[in-house]
ZADO-1210 file (C-alpha; in nm, 4 decimals, padded with zeros to 6 digits):
<atoms>
<atom x="-00.7063" y="-01.4136" z="00.9013" code="UNK" pos="1"/>
<atom x="-01.0703" y="-01.5209" z="00.8830" code="UNK" pos="2"/>
<atom x="-01.2210" y="-01.7155" z="01.1716" code="UNK" pos="3"/>
<atom x="-01.3624" y="-02.0601" z="01.0866" code="UNK" pos="4"/>
<atom x="-01.7158" y="-02.1026" z="01.2138" code="UNK" pos="5"/>
<atom x="-01.9674" y="-02.3809" z="01.1709" code="UNK" pos="6"/>
<atom x="-02.3378" y="-02.2953" z="01.1707" code="UNK" pos="7"/>
<atom x="-02.5655" y="-02.5812" z="01.2755" code="UNK" pos="8"/>
<atom x="-02.9348" y="-02.5627" z="01.1937" code="UNK" pos="9"/>
<atom x="-03.1856" y="-02.7983" z="01.3506" code="UNK" pos="10"/>
<atom x="-03.4678" y="-02.8064" z="01.0922" code="UNK" pos="11"/>
<atom x="-03.7289" y="-02.9188" z="01.3479" code="UNK" pos="12"/>
<atom x="-03.6300" y="-02.6884" z="01.6348" code="UNK" pos="13"/>
<atom x="-03.8559" y="-02.4341" z="01.7951" code="UNK" pos="14"/>
<atom x="-04.0986" y="-02.2132" z="01.6097" code="UNK" pos="15"/>
<atom x="-04.0402" y="-02.2681" z="01.2374" code="UNK" pos="16"/>
<atom x="-03.7987" y="-01.9783" z="01.1862" code="UNK" pos="17"/>
<atom x="-03.5163" y="-02.1914" z="01.0484" code="UNK" pos="18"/>
<atom x="-03.5386" y="-02.0692" z="00.6888" code="UNK" pos="19"/>
<atom x="-03.5599" y="-01.7046" z="00.7923" code="UNK" pos="20"/>
<atom x="-03.2632" y="-01.7565" z="01.0265" code="UNK" pos="21"/>
<atom x="-03.0563" y="-01.9118" z="00.7482" code="UNK" pos="22"/>
<atom x="-03.1477" y="-01.6247" z="00.5161" code="UNK" pos="23"/>
<atom x="-03.0444" y="-01.3706" z="00.7814" code="UNK" pos="24"/>
<atom x="-02.7123" y="-01.5463" z="00.8361" code="UNK" pos="25"/>
<atom x="-02.6349" y="-01.5538" z="00.4645" code="UNK" pos="26"/>
<atom x="-02.7310" y="-01.1857" z="00.4318" code="UNK" pos="27"/>
<atom x="-02.5829" y="-01.0291" z="00.7434" code="UNK" pos="28"/>
<atom x="-02.2864" y="-01.2462" z="00.8483" code="UNK" pos="29"/>
<atom x="-01.9663" y="-01.0550" z="00.7662" code="UNK" pos="30"/>
<atom x="-01.7848" y="-01.2654" z="00.5055" code="UNK" pos="31"/>
<atom x="-01.4715" y="-01.0540" z="00.5494" code="UNK" pos="32"/>
<atom x="-01.4405" y="-01.1826" z="00.9077" code="UNK" pos="33"/>
<atom x="-01.5515" y="-01.5444" z="00.8827" code="UNK" pos="34"/>
<atom x="-01.4958" y="-01.8543" z="00.6784" code="UNK" pos="35"/>
<atom x="-01.8330" y="-02.0128" z="00.7462" code="UNK" pos="36"/>
<atom x="-02.0189" y="-02.3292" z="00.6619" code="UNK" pos="37"/>
<atom x="-02.3821" y="-02.4211" z="00.7232" code="UNK" pos="38"/>
<atom x="-02.4765" y="-02.7774" z="00.8142" code="UNK" pos="39"/>
<atom x="-02.8234" y="-02.9148" z="00.8852" code="UNK" pos="40"/>
<atom x="-02.9011" y="-03.1969" z="01.1216" code="UNK" pos="41"/>
<atom x="-03.0747" y="-03.5044" z="00.9856" code="UNK" pos="42"/>
<atom x="-03.0771" y="-03.7350" z="01.2872" code="UNK" pos="43"/>
<atom x="-03.0447" y="-03.7463" z="01.6627" code="UNK" pos="44"/>
<atom x="-02.6910" y="-03.6806" z="01.7804" code="UNK" pos="45"/>
<atom x="-02.5872" y="-03.4694" z="01.4815" code="UNK" pos="46"/>
<atom x="-02.5499" y="-03.1439" z="01.6757" code="UNK" pos="47"/>
<atom x="-02.3099" y="-03.2998" z="01.9247" code="UNK" pos="48"/>
<atom x="-02.1231" y="-03.4803" z="01.6453" code="UNK" pos="49"/>
<atom x="-02.0862" y="-03.1677" z="01.4303" code="UNK" pos="50"/>
<atom x="-01.9778" y="-02.9657" z="01.7346" code="UNK" pos="51"/>
<atom x="-01.7188" y="-03.2239" z="01.8380" code="UNK" pos="52"/>
<atom x="-01.5776" y="-03.2242" z="01.4850" code="UNK" pos="53"/>
<atom x="-01.5519" y="-02.8453" z="01.4994" code="UNK" pos="54"/>
<atom x="-01.3529" y="-02.8673" z="01.8232" code="UNK" pos="55"/>
<atom x="-01.1190" y="-03.1273" z="01.6748" code="UNK" pos="56"/>
<atom x="-01.0677" y="-02.9115" z="01.3650" code="UNK" pos="57"/>
<atom x="-01.0007" y="-02.5963" z="01.5711" code="UNK" pos="58"/>
<atom x="-01.3022" y="-02.3970" z="01.4594" code="UNK" pos="59"/>
<atom x="-01.3321" y="-02.0609" z="01.6344" code="UNK" pos="60"/>
<atom x="-01.7025" y="-02.1099" z="01.7011" code="UNK" pos="61"/>
<atom x="-02.0091" y="-02.3231" z="01.6528" code="UNK" pos="62"/>
<atom x="-02.3266" y="-02.1234" z="01.5939" code="UNK" pos="63"/>
<atom x="-02.6431" y="-02.3094" z="01.6936" code="UNK" pos="64"/>
<atom x="-02.9666" y="-02.2061" z="01.5248" code="UNK" pos="65"/>
<atom x="-03.2309" y="-02.3472" z="01.7562" code="UNK" pos="66"/>
<atom x="-03.3648" y="-02.3537" z="02.1094" code="UNK" pos="67"/>
<atom x="-03.2197" y="-02.4478" z="02.4469" code="UNK" pos="68"/>
<atom x="-03.2379" y="-02.8205" z="02.3711" code="UNK" pos="69"/>
<atom x="-03.0327" y="-02.7772" z="02.0542" code="UNK" pos="70"/>
<atom x="-02.7863" y="-02.5544" z="02.2376" code="UNK" pos="71"/>
<atom x="-02.7452" y="-02.8196" z="02.5058" code="UNK" pos="72"/>
<atom x="-02.6450" y="-03.0801" z="02.2490" code="UNK" pos="73"/>
<atom x="-02.3650" y="-02.8515" z="02.1293" code="UNK" pos="74"/>
<atom x="-02.2564" y="-02.7773" z="02.4866" code="UNK" pos="75"/>
<atom x="-02.1850" y="-03.1500" z="02.5376" code="UNK" pos="76"/>
<atom x="-01.8938" y="-03.1116" z="02.2942" code="UNK" pos="77"/>
<atom x="-01.7946" y="-02.7459" z="02.3418" code="UNK" pos="78"/>
<atom x="-01.7616" y="-02.7359" z="02.7208" code="UNK" pos="79"/>
<atom x="-01.3957" y="-02.7372" z="02.8183" code="UNK" pos="80"/>
<atom x="-01.2778" y="-02.6488" z="02.4667" code="UNK" pos="81"/>
<atom x="-01.1480" y="-02.3349" z="02.2948" code="UNK" pos="82"/>
<atom x="-01.4339" y="-02.3377" z="02.0431" code="UNK" pos="83"/>
<atom x="-01.6971" y="-02.0798" z="02.1342" code="UNK" pos="84"/>
<atom x="-02.0736" y="-02.1237" z="02.1334" code="UNK" pos="85"/>
<atom x="-02.2822" y="-01.8777" z="01.9351" code="UNK" pos="86"/>
<atom x="-02.6613" y="-01.8694" z="01.9514" code="UNK" pos="87"/>
<atom x="-02.9260" y="-01.7719" z="01.6993" code="UNK" pos="88"/>
<atom x="-03.2298" y="-01.8187" z="01.9266" code="UNK" pos="89"/>
<atom x="-03.5407" y="-01.9522" z="01.7528" code="UNK" pos="90"/>
<atom x="-03.6647" y="-02.1862" z="02.0261" code="UNK" pos="91"/>
<atom x="-03.9790" y="-02.1879" z="02.2357" code="UNK" pos="92"/>
<atom x="-03.8192" y="-02.0311" z="02.5436" code="UNK" pos="93"/>
<atom x="-03.4616" y="-01.9234" z="02.4616" code="UNK" pos="94"/>
<atom x="-03.3625" y="-01.9208" z="02.8276" code="UNK" pos="95"/>
<atom x="-02.9846" y="-01.9032" z="02.7866" code="UNK" pos="96"/>
<atom x="-03.0071" y="-01.6413" z="02.5104" code="UNK" pos="97"/>
<atom x="-03.2347" y="-01.4257" z="02.7240" code="UNK" pos="98"/>
<atom x="-03.0044" y="-01.4531" z="03.0249" code="UNK" pos="99"/>
<atom x="-02.7129" y="-01.3465" z="02.8044" code="UNK" pos="100"/>
<atom x="-02.9325" y="-01.0569" z="02.6833" code="UNK" pos="101"/>
<atom x="-02.8928" y="-01.1619" z="02.3221" code="UNK" pos="102"/>
<atom x="-03.1364" y="-00.9928" z="02.0822" code="UNK" pos="103"/>
<atom x="-03.4169" y="-01.2085" z="01.9458" code="UNK" pos="104"/>
<atom x="-03.4114" y="-01.0146" z="01.6183" code="UNK" pos="105"/>
<atom x="-03.2314" y="-01.2278" z="01.3588" code="UNK" pos="106"/>
<atom x="-03.0485" y="-00.9321" z="01.2046" code="UNK" pos="107"/>
<atom x="-02.9343" y="-00.8036" z="01.5425" code="UNK" pos="108"/>
<atom x="-02.8195" y="-01.1397" z="01.6761" code="UNK" pos="109"/>
<atom x="-02.6117" y="-01.2009" z="01.3609" code="UNK" pos="110"/>
<atom x="-02.4632" y="-00.8577" z="01.4266" code="UNK" pos="111"/>
<atom x="-02.3558" y="-00.9811" z="01.7698" code="UNK" pos="112"/>
<atom x="-02.1825" y="-01.2744" z="01.6054" code="UNK" pos="113"/>
<atom x="-01.9987" y="-01.0312" z="01.3779" code="UNK" pos="114"/>
<atom x="-01.8719" y="-00.8451" z="01.6856" code="UNK" pos="115"/>
<atom x="-01.7446" y="-01.1788" z="01.8234" code="UNK" pos="116"/>
<atom x="-01.7198" y="-01.0630" z="02.1836" code="UNK" pos="117"/>
<atom x="-01.6421" y="-01.3665" z="02.3993" code="UNK" pos="118"/>
<atom x="-01.6989" y="-01.4452" z="02.7627" code="UNK" pos="119"/>
<atom x="-01.6513" y="-01.7586" z="02.9710" code="UNK" pos="120"/>
<atom x="-01.9452" y="-01.9036" z="03.1622" code="UNK" pos="121"/>
<atom x="-01.9955" y="-02.1906" z="03.4032" code="UNK" pos="122"/>
<atom x="-02.1616" y="-02.5176" z="03.3122" code="UNK" pos="123"/>
<atom x="-02.3038" y="-02.7913" z="03.5301" code="UNK" pos="124"/>
<atom x="-02.2483" y="-03.1650" z="03.5044" code="UNK" pos="125"/>
<atom x="-02.5077" y="-03.4303" z="03.5909" code="UNK" pos="126"/>
<atom x="-02.3333" y="-03.7682" z="03.5765" code="UNK" pos="127"/>
<atom x="-02.2326" y="-03.7791" z="03.2075" code="UNK" pos="128"/>
<atom x="-02.4477" y="-03.4853" z="03.0906" code="UNK" pos="129"/>
<atom x="-02.3532" y="-03.1189" z="03.0775" code="UNK" pos="130"/>
<atom x="-02.5971" y="-02.8283" z="03.1004" code="UNK" pos="131"/>
<atom x="-02.5547" y="-02.4550" z="03.0526" code="UNK" pos="132"/>
<atom x="-02.8798" y="-02.3096" z="03.1793" code="UNK" pos="133"/>
<atom x="-03.1321" y="-02.5074" z="03.3877" code="UNK" pos="134"/>
<atom x="-03.1769" y="-02.8634" z="03.5104" code="UNK" pos="135"/>
<atom x="-03.4198" y="-03.0185" z="03.7539" code="UNK" pos="136"/>
<atom x="-03.6214" y="-03.3025" z="03.9045" code="UNK" pos="137"/>
<atom x="-03.9935" y="-03.3093" z="03.9627" code="UNK" pos="138"/>
<atom x="-04.2626" y="-03.1094" z="03.7886" code="UNK" pos="139"/>
<atom x="-04.0373" y="-02.9298" z="03.5376" code="UNK" pos="140"/>
<atom x="-03.8846" y="-03.2614" z="03.4292" code="UNK" pos="141"/>
<atom x="-04.2335" y="-03.4091" z="03.3972" code="UNK" pos="142"/>
<atom x="-04.3399" y="-03.1195" z="03.1720" code="UNK" pos="143"/>
<atom x="-04.0182" y="-03.1408" z="02.9686" code="UNK" pos="144"/>
<atom x="-04.0858" y="-03.5095" z="02.9055" code="UNK" pos="145"/>
<atom x="-04.4440" y="-03.4522" z="02.7898" code="UNK" pos="146"/>
<atom x="-04.3513" y="-03.1460" z="02.5808" code="UNK" pos="147"/>
<atom x="-04.0723" y="-03.3391" z="02.4080" code="UNK" pos="148"/>
<atom x="-04.3226" y="-03.6019" z="02.2934" code="UNK" pos="149"/>
<atom x="-04.5827" y="-03.3471" z="02.1801" code="UNK" pos="150"/>
<atom x="-04.6265" y="-03.2797" z="01.8082" code="UNK" pos="151"/>
<atom x="-04.6996" y="-02.9130" z="01.8799" code="UNK" pos="152"/>
<atom x="-04.4273" y="-02.6692" z="01.9868" code="UNK" pos="153"/>
<atom x="-04.4404" y="-02.3089" z="02.1054" code="UNK" pos="154"/>
<atom x="-04.5245" y="-02.1239" z="02.4257" code="UNK" pos="155"/>
<atom x="-04.9011" y="-02.1770" z="02.4220" code="UNK" pos="156"/>
<atom x="-04.8768" y="-02.5525" z="02.3946" code="UNK" pos="157"/>
<atom x="-04.6240" y="-02.5486" z="02.6794" code="UNK" pos="158"/>
<atom x="-04.8675" y="-02.3464" z="02.8933" code="UNK" pos="159"/>
<atom x="-05.1581" y="-02.5797" z="02.8101" code="UNK" pos="160"/>
<atom x="-04.9564" y="-02.8866" z="02.9099" code="UNK" pos="161"/>
<atom x="-04.8360" y="-02.7170" z="03.2296" code="UNK" pos="162"/>
<atom x="-05.1873" y="-02.6245" z="03.3432" code="UNK" pos="163"/>
<atom x="-05.3258" y="-02.9708" z="03.2700" code="UNK" pos="164"/>
<atom x="-05.0444" y="-03.1566" z="03.4463" code="UNK" pos="165"/>
<atom x="-05.0346" y="-02.9241" z="03.7462" code="UNK" pos="166"/>
<atom x="-05.3484" y="-03.0820" z="03.8881" code="UNK" pos="167"/>
<atom x="-05.2173" y="-03.4355" z="03.8377" code="UNK" pos="168"/>
<atom x="-04.8626" y="-03.4088" z="03.9655" code="UNK" pos="169"/>
<atom x="-04.7781" y="-03.5042" z="04.3249" code="UNK" pos="170"/>
<atom x="-04.4847" y="-03.3833" z="04.5343" code="UNK" pos="171"/>
<atom x="-04.2059" y="-03.6264" z="04.6220" code="UNK" pos="172"/>
<atom x="-03.9717" y="-03.6807" z="04.9140" code="UNK" pos="173"/>
<atom x="-03.6029" y="-03.6178" z="04.8413" code="UNK" pos="174"/>
<atom x="-03.3033" y="-03.7224" z="05.0519" code="UNK" pos="175"/>
<atom x="-02.9983" y="-03.5446" z="04.9154" code="UNK" pos="176"/>
<atom x="-02.6501" y="-03.4187" z="04.9990" code="UNK" pos="177"/>
<atom x="-02.5713" y="-03.0536" z="04.9254" code="UNK" pos="178"/>
<atom x="-02.2036" y="-02.9542" z="04.9550" code="UNK" pos="179"/>
<atom x="-02.1519" y="-03.2393" z="05.2023" code="UNK" pos="180"/>
<atom x="-02.4600" y="-03.1698" z="05.4175" code="UNK" pos="181"/>
<atom x="-02.7559" y="-03.4090" z="05.4350" code="UNK" pos="182"/>
<atom x="-03.1098" y="-03.2828" z="05.3731" code="UNK" pos="183"/>
<atom x="-03.4534" y="-03.4446" z="05.3572" code="UNK" pos="184"/>
<atom x="-03.7324" y="-03.2405" z="05.2010" code="UNK" pos="185"/>
<atom x="-04.0588" y="-03.2851" z="05.0190" code="UNK" pos="186"/>
<atom x="-04.0722" y="-03.0802" z="04.7011" code="UNK" pos="187"/>
<atom x="-04.2784" y="-03.0068" z="04.3926" code="UNK" pos="188"/>
<atom x="-03.9514" y="-02.9724" z="04.2053" code="UNK" pos="189"/>
<atom x="-03.5789" y="-02.9209" z="04.2642" code="UNK" pos="190"/>
<atom x="-03.4210" y="-02.6888" z="04.0106" code="UNK" pos="191"/>
<atom x="-03.0491" y="-02.6344" z="03.9473" code="UNK" pos="192"/>
<atom x="-03.0141" y="-02.2860" z="03.8034" code="UNK" pos="193"/>
<atom x="-02.6938" y="-02.1854" z="03.6299" code="UNK" pos="194"/>
<atom x="-02.8759" y="-01.9137" z="03.4378" code="UNK" pos="195"/>
<atom x="-03.1687" y="-01.7374" z="03.6003" code="UNK" pos="196"/>
<atom x="-03.4593" y="-01.8703" z="03.3956" code="UNK" pos="197"/>
<atom x="-03.6403" y="-02.1492" z="03.2175" code="UNK" pos="198"/>
<atom x="-03.7137" y="-01.9230" z="02.9192" code="UNK" pos="199"/>
<atom x="-03.9695" y="-01.6622" z="02.8151" code="UNK" pos="200"/>
<atom x="-03.8395" y="-01.4530" z="03.1082" code="UNK" pos="201"/>
<atom x="-03.9806" y="-01.7099" z="03.3523" code="UNK" pos="202"/>
<atom x="-03.7230" y="-01.6182" z="03.6166" code="UNK" pos="203"/>
<atom x="-03.7126" y="-01.8611" z="03.9081" code="UNK" pos="204"/>
<atom x="-03.3774" y="-01.7615" z="04.0574" code="UNK" pos="205"/>
<atom x="-03.3055" y="-01.3905" z="03.9998" code="UNK" pos="206"/>
<atom x="-02.9656" y="-01.4100" z="04.1686" code="UNK" pos="207"/>
<atom x="-02.8272" y="-01.6899" z="03.9510" code="UNK" pos="208"/>
<atom x="-02.5137" y="-01.5916" z="03.7614" code="UNK" pos="209"/>
<atom x="-02.3366" y="-01.7699" z="03.4792" code="UNK" pos="210"/>
<atom x="-01.9893" y="-01.6946" z="03.6122" code="UNK" pos="211"/>
<atom x="-02.0032" y="-01.7154" z="03.9929" code="UNK" pos="212"/>
<atom x="-01.8871" y="-02.0774" z="04.0335" code="UNK" pos="213"/>
<atom x="-02.2157" y="-02.1860" z="04.1968" code="UNK" pos="214"/>
<atom x="-02.5466" y="-02.3434" z="04.1051" code="UNK" pos="215"/>
<atom x="-02.8605" y="-02.1972" z="04.2599" code="UNK" pos="216"/>
<atom x="-03.0430" y="-02.5001" z="04.4018" code="UNK" pos="217"/>
<atom x="-03.4122" y="-02.4101" z="04.4194" code="UNK" pos="218"/>
<atom x="-03.6454" y="-02.6199" z="04.6343" code="UNK" pos="219"/>
<atom x="-03.9971" y="-02.5401" z="04.5158" code="UNK" pos="220"/>
<atom x="-04.3177" y="-02.6312" z="04.6983" code="UNK" pos="221"/>
<atom x="-04.6449" y="-02.6868" z="04.5129" code="UNK" pos="222"/>
<atom x="-04.8601" y="-02.3731" z="04.5348" code="UNK" pos="223"/>
<atom x="-05.2230" y="-02.3906" z="04.6315" code="UNK" pos="224"/>
<atom x="-05.4610" y="-02.2348" z="04.3803" code="UNK" pos="225"/>
<atom x="-05.4950" y="-01.9110" z="04.5774" code="UNK" pos="226"/>
<atom x="-05.1134" y="-01.8787" z="04.5954" code="UNK" pos="227"/>
<atom x="-05.0575" y="-01.9014" z="04.2201" code="UNK" pos="228"/>
<atom x="-05.1346" y="-01.5347" z="04.1267" code="UNK" pos="229"/>
<atom x="-04.8821" y="-01.3959" z="04.3763" code="UNK" pos="230"/>
<atom x="-04.6207" y="-01.6516" z="04.2768" code="UNK" pos="231"/>
<atom x="-04.6617" y="-01.5647" z="03.9070" code="UNK" pos="232"/>
<atom x="-04.6281" y="-01.1943" z="03.9858" code="UNK" pos="233"/>
<atom x="-04.3120" y="-01.2615" z="04.1877" code="UNK" pos="234"/>
<atom x="-04.1688" y="-01.4603" z="03.8969" code="UNK" pos="235"/>
<atom x="-04.2622" y="-01.1939" z="03.6412" code="UNK" pos="236"/>
<atom x="-04.1090" y="-00.9144" z="03.8494" code="UNK" pos="237"/>
<atom x="-03.7923" y="-01.1100" z="03.9360" code="UNK" pos="238"/>
<atom x="-03.8932" y="-01.1525" z="04.3007" code="UNK" pos="239"/>
<atom x="-03.9339" y="-01.5302" z="04.3115" code="UNK" pos="240"/>
<atom x="-03.6604" y="-01.5559" z="04.5748" code="UNK" pos="241"/>
<atom x="-03.8967" y="-01.3763" z="04.8161" code="UNK" pos="242"/>
<atom x="-04.1670" y="-01.6385" z="04.7803" code="UNK" pos="243"/>
<atom x="-04.2405" y="-01.8591" z="05.0817" code="UNK" pos="244"/>
<atom x="-04.2722" y="-02.1469" z="04.8350" code="UNK" pos="245"/>
<atom x="-03.9156" y="-02.1239" z="04.7055" code="UNK" pos="246"/>
<atom x="-03.5958" y="-02.1882" z="04.9006" code="UNK" pos="247"/>
<atom x="-03.2692" y="-02.1107" z="04.7200" code="UNK" pos="248"/>
<atom x="-02.9217" y="-02.2237" z="04.8256" code="UNK" pos="249"/>
<atom x="-02.5992" y="-02.1695" z="04.6352" code="UNK" pos="250"/>
<atom x="-02.3930" y="-02.4865" z="04.6071" code="UNK" pos="251"/>
<atom x="-02.1148" y="-02.6516" z="04.4102" code="UNK" pos="252"/>
<atom x="-02.2168" y="-03.0157" z="04.4532" code="UNK" pos="253"/>
<atom x="-02.5376" y="-03.2151" z="04.4910" code="UNK" pos="254"/>
<atom x="-02.5945" y="-03.5889" z="04.5313" code="UNK" pos="255"/>
<atom x="-02.9146" y="-03.7909" z="04.5284" code="UNK" pos="256"/>
<atom x="-02.9707" y="-04.1671" z="04.5214" code="UNK" pos="257"/>
<atom x="-03.2754" y="-04.2662" z="04.3190" code="UNK" pos="258"/>
<atom x="-03.4790" y="-04.5704" z="04.4181" code="UNK" pos="259"/>
<atom x="-03.6340" y="-04.5856" z="04.0694" code="UNK" pos="260"/>
<atom x="-03.5455" y="-04.4396" z="03.7280" code="UNK" pos="261"/>
<atom x="-03.6545" y="-04.0764" z="03.7059" code="UNK" pos="262"/>
<atom x="-03.6874" y="-03.8138" z="03.4342" code="UNK" pos="263"/>
<atom x="-03.4719" y="-03.5053" z="03.4661" code="UNK" pos="264"/>
<atom x="-03.4999" y="-03.1785" z="03.2791" code="UNK" pos="265"/>
<atom x="-03.1638" y="-03.0791" z="03.1308" code="UNK" pos="266"/>
<atom x="-03.1890" y="-02.7484" z="02.9422" code="UNK" pos="267"/>
<atom x="-03.5451" y="-02.8309" z="02.8433" code="UNK" pos="268"/>
<atom x="-03.4714" y="-03.1872" z="02.7342" code="UNK" pos="269"/>
<atom x="-03.6064" y="-03.4830" z="02.9317" code="UNK" pos="270"/>
<atom x="-03.3396" y="-03.7421" z="03.0207" code="UNK" pos="271"/>
<atom x="-03.4091" y="-04.0581" z="03.2204" code="UNK" pos="272"/>
<atom x="-03.1546" y="-04.1268" z="03.4934" code="UNK" pos="273"/>
<atom x="-03.1171" y="-04.3930" z="03.7600" code="UNK" pos="274"/>
<atom x="-02.8944" y="-04.4877" z="04.0494" code="UNK" pos="275"/>
<atom x="-02.6838" y="-04.2190" z="04.2174" code="UNK" pos="276"/>
<atom x="-02.7104" y="-03.8720" z="04.0657" code="UNK" pos="277"/>
<atom x="-02.4059" y="-03.6491" z="04.1115" code="UNK" pos="278"/>
<atom x="-02.4187" y="-03.2854" z="04.0086" code="UNK" pos="279"/>
<atom x="-02.1371" y="-03.0319" z="04.0193" code="UNK" pos="280"/>
<atom x="-02.0426" y="-02.6932" z="03.8768" code="UNK" pos="281"/>
<atom x="-01.7671" y="-02.6470" z="03.6174" code="UNK" pos="282"/>
<atom x="-01.6419" y="-02.2897" z="03.6619" code="UNK" pos="283"/>
<atom x="-01.5785" y="-02.0846" z="03.3456" code="UNK" pos="284"/>
<atom x="-01.5787" y="-02.3935" z="03.1251" code="UNK" pos="285"/>
<atom x="-01.7650" y="-02.2649" z="02.8182" code="UNK" pos="286"/>
<atom x="-01.6779" y="-01.9843" z="02.5779" code="UNK" pos="287"/>
<atom x="-01.9843" y="-01.8017" z="02.4449" code="UNK" pos="288"/>
<atom x="-02.0377" y="-01.5203" z="02.1973" code="UNK" pos="289"/>
<atom x="-02.2191" y="-01.2521" z="02.3942" code="UNK" pos="290"/>
</atoms>
């Protein structure tokens, strides 16, 4: 019996590869294995809506053609269900796809879908939002907010924005509760890593695993200019955990009370939150095609 799958294409996602991705899917997806349909988003909220419909109609999988932000919108509906997430990565960073070691070649990644090997991974919850890869306060959330409002996409625009804003952004004081223990620390950013990277193999927490039942909570201090080269090398060579600027603790819960509304990066998307922020891990809550 053929598996029902829904393929969701975000026409404005990532790097302009949508048409090539759709062509690859039509050419290489095994029609003997799948009863497939392709839907395109036309407005905000469509990815979550189409994914929720697929869950209700017992689809075997939802395949998201897009970047981490598009994937996150599907995760809102797929987490906790029996409908698997498939990824055709055409985003700017493709953090979750890279962590899962999915090929970036369109032909090869469609081949992975044909194999339909499934695994369960953890997700995290921040109040009413779910994330699969990375979330955070501070500098990364600030960059995510600016990047989301930029007309230009791609890695180089992300780098340009990051360099410009680095000199403007100030560290903040955080009073938070981690697995029941109180902490007070000043930080450039606090990152909650379910996967090990932001994208583009920018690996902040090399020990993060998608199926260990923990989030890696990374407290990052702002580097001075002379510290940046070493920090970048440590990140590139998966040694960021050895940096004096990064403290990593594994945890299941995190709580922070905000005095003012604050932007948060959730899988590359900037979300404004206020009041008490509660974060926890959801072990093995999402089926993915790997």
